[in-house]
C-alpha positions as CSV (number, residue, x, y, z in Angstrom):
1,M,37.7,-52.2,7.9
2,G,39.5,-50.7,10.9
3,T,43.0,-49.8,11.8
4,I,45.0,-50.2,15.0
5,E,48.2,-48.3,15.7
6,I,50.4,-49.1,18.7
7,Y,52.7,-46.3,20.0
8,Y,55.3,-46.5,22.7
9,L,57.0,-43.6,24.5
10,Q,60.7,-43.5,23.7
11,D,63.0,-40.6,24.7
12,G,60.0,-38.4,25.5
13,K,58.3,-39.0,22.1
14,Y,55.6,-41.4,21.0
15,V,56.9,-43.7,18.3
16,L,54.7,-45.9,16.1
17,E,55.8,-49.5,16.6
18,Q,53.0,-51.6,15.1
19,S,50.1,-50.9,12.7
20,Y,47.4,-53.2,11.6
21,M,44.6,-52.8,9.0
22,F,41.8,-55.3,9.8
23,Q,40.8,-57.6,7.0
24,G,38.0,-59.8,8.3
25,D,36.8,-61.4,5.0
26,R,38.1,-65.0,4.9
27,E,38.0,-64.8,1.1
28,D,40.5,-61.9,1.0
29,E,44.1,-62.8,0.5
30,D,45.1,-60.3,3.3
31,Y,42.7,-61.9,5.9
32,N,44.2,-61.3,9.3
33,A,41.3,-61.6,11.9
34,E,43.2,-64.3,13.7
35,T,46.4,-62.2,14.1
36,E,47.2,-61.9,17.8
37,I,48.0,-58.5,19.4
38,C,50.0,-58.2,22.6
39,L,51.2,-55.0,24.3
40,K,54.6,-54.7,26.0
41,A,53.0,-53.5,29.2
42,F,50.6,-56.5,29.4
43,P,52.5,-59.4,27.8
44,H,50.1,-62.0,29.3
45,I,47.1,-60.5,27.6
46,K,46.6,-61.4,24.0
47,M,43.7,-60.6,21.7
48,T,43.0,-61.2,18.0
49,L,42.1,-58.5,15.5
50,G,38.8,-60.3,15.0
51,D,38.0,-59.9,18.8
52,I,38.9,-56.3,18.8
53,F,36.7,-55.5,15.8
54,D,33.8,-57.8,16.7
55,G,30.6,-56.0,16.2
56,V,32.1,-53.0,14.6
57,D,30.7,-52.2,11.1
């Protein structure tokens, strides 16, 4: 299991805007490996949580 936190700079401080806890087990009710992540600075680039954590134990 892994975690992703996305912070953005607002008024000189970094503010947590999004947080994801990876659940890659399809049998788990909180399964979210297909959830797409997109950053404000790169709106045309999208990746899934499963892609980000692929190969990570």
